[in-house]
N, C-alpha and C positions, 0 to 999 in steps of 0.2 A: 504494500500500500504506500509506504513512504517512497518507494522507487517511482511510483506513478506521480506522487505529489512533487517530488524533486524534478521529475521530467516535465510536469506542467509548469513549474516555476521557471525552469530553463527555457521551455517553449515560449512562455510569456515574455521573458527577457529578450529572447531572440526575435520575437515578433515586434517588440518595441524598437529594437536596434534596426530591424529591416524597414520598419515604417519611417524611422528617422533618416536612414540612408536614401530611401525612395523619395522622401520629401526634399532632401538636399539635392538629389539629382533633378527633380522637377522644378526646383526653384533657384534661389540665389543664396550662396553661403553667407553666414552671419558676418564674416570678415569683410564682405563687400556690399552688405545690405544698405548701409548709409550712403555709400558712393552710388549705388544703383538708384536709390531714391532721389538723390541730388541730380544725377544724370537724367533720370526720367522727367523730373520737374523742369530742368533746364531745356530739355528737348521739347517738352510741351510748350514752354514759353516761346521758343524759337518758331515752332510750328504756328502758334497763334500770331506771332508777329509777321510771319510770311503770309499768312492768310489775310491779315490786315493790310499788308502792302499790296497784295493782289487786289483786294477790294478797293483800296484807294486809287489804284491805277485804273480799275474798271469804272469807278465813279468819275474819274477825270475824263476818260474816253467817252462816257455817256454824256457828260456835260458838254464836251467839245462837239459831239454829234448833234446835240440839241441846239448849240450855238449856230452850227452850220445850217440847220433847218430854219432857225429864226432869221438868219441873214438872207436865206432864200425867200422867205416870206416878205421880208423887208424890201428886197429888190422887186418882188412882184407888186407890192403895194405902191412903191415909188413909180413903177411903170404905169400904174393905173391913174396917177395924178393927172396926166395929160388927157385922159379920156373922161374926166369928170365933167358933168354937164350943168350941175347946179350947186348952190351953196350947201345944201343939206348933204349931198353925196360927198362933197369936199370935206365937210366937218367929220362925217363918219369915217372917211378914209384917213384923215389925220389922227383920229382917235385910235384906229387900228395900227397905224404906224407908231404912235406913241406907246401903245401896249406892247408891240413887238420889240421896240427898243428897250423898254423896261424889262421885258422877259430876257432879252439878250444880255442886259447888264447883270441881272440876277444870276443867269447861267454862267457868265464870265466870272462872277464872284465865287460861285460854287466850284468852277473849274480851278480857279486859283487856290481856293481852300483845299481842294483835293490834292493839288500839286504840292502845296506846302505840307499837308499831312503825309503824303507819299514820301517826300524828302526827309521829314522827321523820322518816319518809321524806317526808312532805308538807313539812316544814320544810326538809329538805335539797334537795328538789326545787325549792322556791321560791328558795332561795339559788343553786342551780345555774342556774335559769332567768334570774336576774338577771345572773349572770356571762355566760351564754350569749347574752343579748340584745346585749351589746357585740360579742362575737365574730361573731354573726349579722349585725350591721350592717356590720362590716368585710368580712365574706365577701360580703355582697350588693353592696357597693360594688365590690369586686374582680371579682365575677361580671359586673356591668354593664360594667365596663371591658373585660373579656375578650370579652363579647358584642359590644362596639363594635369590637374588633380582629378578631374572627372573620371578617367579610366580606373584609377585606384578605388574611387568610391563605388563605381559600377562593379568592379570585381568583388569588393566587400559586400555589396548588396546581393550579388549572385551567390557568394559563399553563405551569407545569412539565409537566403532563400533555400539553398540546399540543406542547411542545418535545420531550418524550420520543417522542411519536408521530411527529413530523417527523424526528427523528434516526434512528428505526428504519427509515424508508423508505430503501431502497437497500442495506441491510445484508443479507447472505446469511442465510437462515433458520437454518442450523445454528449459525452464530456467534452470532446473536441469541438462540437457545435456550440455548446454552452460557452466555452472559452472564447471562441471566435466572436460570438455575439457580445460578450462582455468587453472584449478588446475593442471591437468596433464602436461600442457605445461610449466607453470611457477612454 
């Protein structure tokens, strides 16, 4: 009886070690967890800045396209001035011309704001990339070190798996099932 109990204790310890090794293989080692979190956060910031830069450039292009459309309308209305027949048509046409000029001015302001925002984001992006380059270099070194250690951890996990399978031999199925349920739960 005590042989089965000691075998169960050894099996439980081996299962815990196997679970820890498997978790380590699937994740990031504790030695590089802080660096990984810092790298991930910095990468997310860079991605957000790049998305903002893309959006600012898109906003500028859309404003410039709208300005071109407004200028075409303005040309069209200015060509209509010579075809006006009475004062009421002339007043309406001047109102349309003033409206289009105001829209063009608003769109030019929006294009300039988008250009300024794009330049600010580009400068901030360049600064962040410079800082990120050092972090990326450190992260890549740690990643190479981890990849070098990974085969040893995989071998240890395989040995633990074989040990667990060997310890399971000879144990009654109900006890083994109960142990697995307890292990999975706790």
